[in-house]
C-alpha positions in Angstrom: 19.5 -134.0 -76.4 17.7 -131.4 -74.6 19.2 -127.8 -74.5 22.5 -127.4 -73.8 23.3 -126.7 -69.9 24.5 -122.8 -69.7 24.9 -123.0 -73.4 28.0 -125.8 -73.4 27.4 -128.6 -75.0 30.0 -130.7 -73.0 28.1 -129.8 -69.9 25.1 -131.4 -71.6 26.6 -134.7 -72.6 28.0 -134.8 -68.9 24.4 -134.3 -67.4 23.3 -137.1 -69.8 25.8 -139.5 -69.1 24.7 -138.7 -65.4 21.0 -139.1 -65.9 22.0 -142.4 -67.9 24.0 -143.7 -65.0 21.4 -143.3 -62.6 18.4 -144.5 -64.6 20.5 -147.9 -65.0 20.9 -147.9 -60.9 17.4 -147.3 -60.8 16.3 -150.1 -63.3 19.1 -152.6 -61.4 17.3 -151.8 -57.9 13.9 -152.5 -59.3 15.1 -155.5 -60.6 16.3 -156.9 -57.1 13.3 -155.8 -55.4 15.1 -152.4 -53.6 13.0 -150.0 -55.5 9.3 -150.0 -56.0 8.1 -151.3 -59.6 4.6 -149.4 -60.1 6.9 -146.4 -61.4 8.7 -146.1 -64.2 12.7 -146.2 -63.6 12.8 -142.9 -65.9 10.5 -141.1 -63.4 12.3 -142.1 -60.3 15.6 -141.4 -62.1 14.5 -137.8 -63.1 13.1 -137.2 -59.8 16.4 -137.8 -58.0 18.2 -136.0 -60.8 15.7 -133.2 -60.2 15.8 -133.2 -56.1 19.5 -133.2 -56.5 19.3 -130.1 -58.6 16.6 -128.6 -55.9 19.5 -129.1 -53.1 22.1 -127.8 -54.8 20.2 -124.6 -55.8 19.2 -124.2 -52.1 22.7 -124.9 -50.7 23.8 -122.1 -53.2 21.2 -119.7 -51.9 22.1 -120.7 -48.1 18.6 -122.1 -48.1 20.2 -125.6 -46.2 23.4 -126.6 -45.4 25.7 -128.5 -47.6 26.4 -131.2 -44.9 22.2 -132.1 -44.6 21.7 -132.1 -48.5 23.1 -135.8 -49.1 21.4 -137.1 -45.7 18.0 -135.1 -47.0 18.4 -137.0 -50.2 19.2 -140.1 -49.0 16.2 -140.1 -46.7 14.0 -139.0 -49.4 15.1 -141.4 -51.7 15.5 -144.6 -49.7 11.8 -143.9 -47.9 10.1 -142.6 -51.1 11.2 -145.2 -53.6 10.7 -148.3 -51.3 8.5 -151.0 -52.5 
């Protein structure tokens, strides 16, 4: 396990569970031909998680409207991972 999220082991466990679910989602999408297969599923899942964290930080800092984040993430995921 990586370092605790904010020093709280329970948050780290929850974050690990989210990453596992996203990785499974990507693997399933690759198997169905929805996501590109020339990149490892762990890379695509990690990238998605990092983008979500970036969006969360931008919203918190006022750099992006909270209503923009889901749409921008969806567009980037859809277009950037398409085979």
